[in-house]
MILO-574424 format. One line per 5 residues: number of its first residue (from 1); their letters; for each residue x, y, z of C-alpha. Coordinates in Angstrom, 1 decimal. Example, Ala and Ser with C-alpha at 12.3 -4.5 7.8 and 13.67 -1.06 7.14 Angstrom:
2
1) as) 12.3 -4.5 7.8; 13.7 -1.1 7.1
END
This chain:
270
1) mkkql) 69.9 -77.4 -28.7; 68.7 -80.9 -28.3; 65.3 -79.7 -27.4; 65.0 -77.4 -30.4; 66.0 -80.3 -32.7
6) isiis) 63.4 -82.6 -31.2; 60.8 -79.8 -31.8; 61.7 -79.4 -35.4; 61.6 -83.1 -36.0; 58.1 -83.2 -34.4
11) iilvi) 56.8 -80.5 -36.6; 58.1 -82.2 -39.7; 56.3 -85.4 -38.7; 53.1 -83.7 -38.0; 53.2 -82.0 -41.4
16) ivils) 53.8 -85.3 -43.2; 50.9 -86.9 -41.3; 48.5 -84.1 -42.2; 49.4 -84.2 -45.9; 48.9 -87.9 -46.0
21) vptfa) 45.3 -87.5 -44.8; 42.8 -87.0 -47.7; 40.6 -84.7 -45.6; 43.3 -82.1 -45.5; 44.5 -82.6 -49.0
26) gfsds) 42.0 -80.1 -50.3; 43.2 -77.3 -48.1; 44.7 -74.4 -49.8; 48.2 -73.3 -49.2; 47.0 -70.6 -46.9
31) gindv) 44.9 -73.1 -45.0; 47.9 -75.4 -44.5; 50.0 -72.5 -43.5; 47.4 -71.5 -40.9; 47.5 -75.1 -39.5
36) itgit) 51.3 -75.2 -39.5; 51.4 -71.8 -37.8; 49.0 -73.0 -35.1; 50.9 -76.2 -34.5; 54.2 -74.3 -34.3
41) efltg) 52.7 -71.8 -31.8; 51.5 -74.7 -29.8; 54.8 -76.6 -29.7; 57.2 -73.6 -29.4; 55.0 -71.4 -27.2
46) ttveg) 55.7 -68.5 -29.6; 53.2 -66.2 -31.3; 53.4 -65.3 -35.0; 52.7 -61.6 -35.3; 50.0 -60.6 -37.7
51) ettte) 47.8 -57.7 -38.4; 45.4 -56.9 -35.7; 42.4 -54.6 -36.0; 41.7 -52.3 -33.2; 38.2 -51.0 -32.9
56) pette) 38.3 -47.3 -32.7; 37.5 -46.0 -29.2; 34.3 -44.1 -29.1; 34.2 -41.3 -26.7; 30.8 -40.3 -25.4
61) pttep) 30.3 -36.6 -25.7; 30.4 -35.0 -22.3; 27.6 -32.7 -21.5; 28.2 -30.1 -18.9; 25.3 -30.2 -16.5
66) ttept) 23.0 -27.2 -17.1; 22.0 -25.2 -14.1; 18.6 -23.5 -14.3; 18.8 -19.9 -13.2; 17.3 -19.4 -9.8
71) teptt) 14.8 -16.7 -9.5; 14.3 -15.2 -6.0; 10.6 -15.1 -5.2; 9.2 -11.6 -5.3; 7.4 -10.4 -2.2
76) eptte) 4.6 -8.0 -2.7; 4.9 -5.0 -0.3; 2.4 -5.4 2.4; 0.2 -2.4 3.2; -1.4 -2.1 6.6
81) pvrtf) -5.1 -1.7 6.2; -6.4 1.7 7.2; -8.2 1.7 10.5; -11.7 3.0 10.2; -13.2 5.6 12.6
86) dkygd) -15.2 2.9 14.3; -12.0 1.0 15.2; -10.6 3.9 17.2; -11.0 3.7 21.0; -13.2 6.2 22.8
91) detva) -10.3 7.8 24.5; -8.0 8.1 21.4; -7.4 11.6 20.1; -8.9 12.0 16.7; -9.3 15.8 16.0
96) nvyic) -8.6 19.4 16.9; -11.6 21.6 17.6; -11.2 25.4 17.4; -13.6 28.2 18.5; -13.2 31.1 16.0
101) tqqkg) -14.3 34.7 15.8; -13.7 37.6 13.4; -15.1 41.2 13.5; -15.7 42.1 9.9; -19.2 43.6 9.6
106) lghaw) -21.3 42.5 12.5; -18.7 39.8 13.3; -19.2 36.1 13.3; -18.3 33.1 15.5; -18.0 29.4 14.4
111) iyven) -16.1 26.2 15.1; -13.4 24.6 13.0; -12.5 20.8 13.1; -9.2 19.3 11.9; -8.9 15.5 11.3
116) ltdtd) -5.8 14.0 13.0; -6.4 10.4 11.9; -5.6 8.5 8.7; -9.2 7.8 7.9; -12.5 9.7 7.3
121) ipvgc) -14.2 11.0 10.4; -17.8 12.4 10.8; -18.3 16.0 11.7; -22.1 16.6 12.1; -23.4 15.4 8.7
126) ytlkp) -20.1 16.0 6.9; -17.4 13.4 6.1; -14.0 14.9 6.8; -11.0 13.5 5.0; -7.6 12.9 6.7
131) drgvs) -5.4 16.0 7.2; -8.2 18.3 6.3; -10.5 20.7 8.2; -14.1 21.8 8.0; -15.7 25.0 9.4
136) vgtys) -19.2 24.8 10.9; -21.4 27.7 11.8; -25.0 29.0 11.8; -26.4 31.8 9.7; -29.8 33.6 9.4
141) irrrd) -31.1 35.9 6.6; -27.6 36.6 5.3; -27.5 33.2 3.7; -30.1 32.6 1.0; -30.2 28.8 1.6
146) gfgvy) -32.1 29.4 4.9; -31.4 29.6 8.6; -29.3 27.0 10.4; -26.1 25.1 10.1; -23.6 25.5 7.2
151) ynmea) -20.4 23.6 6.4; -17.3 25.3 5.0; -18.9 28.7 4.5; -16.4 30.4 6.7; -13.4 28.5 5.2
156) yrtrt) -14.5 29.6 1.8; -15.7 33.2 2.5; -12.9 34.3 4.8; -10.3 33.3 2.2; -12.3 34.9 -0.7
161) ygmkn) -13.4 38.1 1.0; -11.0 38.4 3.9; -11.7 38.9 7.7; -10.9 41.3 10.4; -9.3 40.7 13.8
166) prwlk) -9.4 36.9 13.6; -8.9 34.8 16.8; -9.1 31.1 17.5; -8.5 28.8 20.4; -7.7 25.1 20.0
171) qevtk) -8.6 21.9 21.9; -7.7 18.3 21.1; -10.7 15.9 21.3; -11.1 12.2 21.6; -13.5 10.0 19.6
176) ktllk) -16.0 10.0 22.5; -16.0 13.8 22.7; -16.3 14.2 18.9; -19.4 12.0 18.8; -21.0 14.3 21.4
181) vnnsi) -20.0 17.3 19.1; -21.6 15.6 16.1; -24.8 15.0 18.0; -24.9 18.6 19.1; -24.3 19.9 15.5
186) rtany) -27.0 17.7 14.0; -29.6 18.9 16.5; -28.7 22.6 16.2; -30.0 23.3 12.7; -31.8 26.6 13.6
191) wdlyf) -31.0 30.3 14.3; -32.8 32.9 16.4; -31.8 35.8 18.7; -31.2 33.5 21.6; -29.3 30.9 19.5
196) nctff) -27.3 32.8 17.0; -23.8 32.0 15.7; -22.2 33.0 19.1; -24.5 30.7 21.1; -23.8 27.8 18.6
201) asriw) -20.0 28.2 18.7; -20.0 28.5 22.5; -22.2 25.5 22.9; -19.9 23.3 20.9; -16.7 24.7 22.5
206) nivsk) -18.1 24.1 26.0; -18.5 20.4 25.2; -14.8 19.9 24.3; -13.0 22.3 26.7; -12.6 23.2 30.3
211) kkvip) -12.0 26.8 29.3; -15.7 27.6 29.2; -17.1 30.5 27.2; -20.2 32.4 28.3; -22.5 32.8 25.3
216) lmfpv) -23.3 36.5 24.8; -25.2 38.1 22.0; -22.4 39.5 19.9; -19.3 37.7 18.5; -17.0 40.5 19.8
221) ftgwq) -17.7 39.4 23.4; -16.7 35.8 22.5; -13.6 37.1 20.9; -12.6 39.0 24.1; -13.2 35.9 26.2
226) iaakg) -11.1 33.5 24.1; -8.3 36.1 23.8; -8.1 36.1 27.6; -7.8 32.3 27.5; -4.9 32.3 25.1
231) atkdm) -6.4 32.5 21.6; -4.1 33.3 18.7; -4.6 35.3 15.5; -2.7 32.9 13.1; -5.9 31.4 11.8
236) nmnpv) -5.2 29.0 8.9; -8.2 27.1 7.6; -7.8 24.7 4.6; -8.8 26.3 1.3; -12.1 24.9 -0.1
241) ektdc) -14.0 25.1 -3.4; -17.5 26.4 -3.8; -18.6 22.8 -4.4; -17.5 21.9 -0.9; -19.9 24.3 0.8
246) ykqrg) -23.1 22.7 2.3; -26.3 23.5 4.1; -27.7 21.1 6.6; -31.3 20.0 6.2; -33.4 18.4 8.9
251) sgkna) -32.3 17.6 12.4; -31.1 14.8 14.5; -31.1 11.3 12.9; -32.9 12.7 9.9; -30.3 15.4 9.2
256) yieqv) -28.4 15.5 5.9; -26.5 18.1 3.8; -26.8 19.4 0.3; -24.6 21.7 -1.7; -25.4 25.4 -1.3
261) kesal) -26.6 27.6 -4.1; -24.2 30.0 -5.8; -26.2 33.0 -4.4; -25.4 31.8 -0.8; -21.8 32.6 -1.5
266) eksav) -22.2 36.2 -2.6; -20.0 38.8 -1.0; -21.4 40.3 2.2; -20.5 40.5 5.8; -19.5 37.1 7.1
END
């Protein structure tokens, strides 16, 4: 109580002193009041409540982190390069070779080659596609494009005009053996009584097989021989178009083929 009285008396004295000083005489009531309030707070240790302004809190907008969609890298399918004929080893199997006969008319003997690889292979002067076959045989005056070696004539004509009592015997061959066959075909572009279709077919067959055939004049004799060695009658050559029938020109390294004339495909004894 005593302390409070002393504080009040002190405040009154301070106010009297202030009012007596000319410098503070010009203060407005509000100014004096502010001074008195400040002194009172100082002496009493109390705080006079007043209006306080609070700055509005600003909230930063929160942005969710964006995640870029991830795209898996696309891998192009890899294709193994096709192995060319030159890349095959000499002892790799590349083809089937058949010796064939039929007895329509005077009869005929020839060879047939099937490609067992995934690439083109040479057969004489002919390029044989994968999974295809080509017939090769010799003719004389019955073919108007001249004597010698023809390609696909038998495959076309037997399917178009039919055949009688067909037989064929098969032998797998390696690249090395096929190259020997090719050389023999390229150098056999002729026909005579001692080298007719029977001699040609027997010559090629004897290169590829241990089941040797004796070349005799008529195809019927060759037919009997291959029948005794296990020949079958289920002959099935790939169908071909007229435009895929060729005549060999020249011989050896200079040999080449050209498409046969329409007249060479006319119906007659094969």
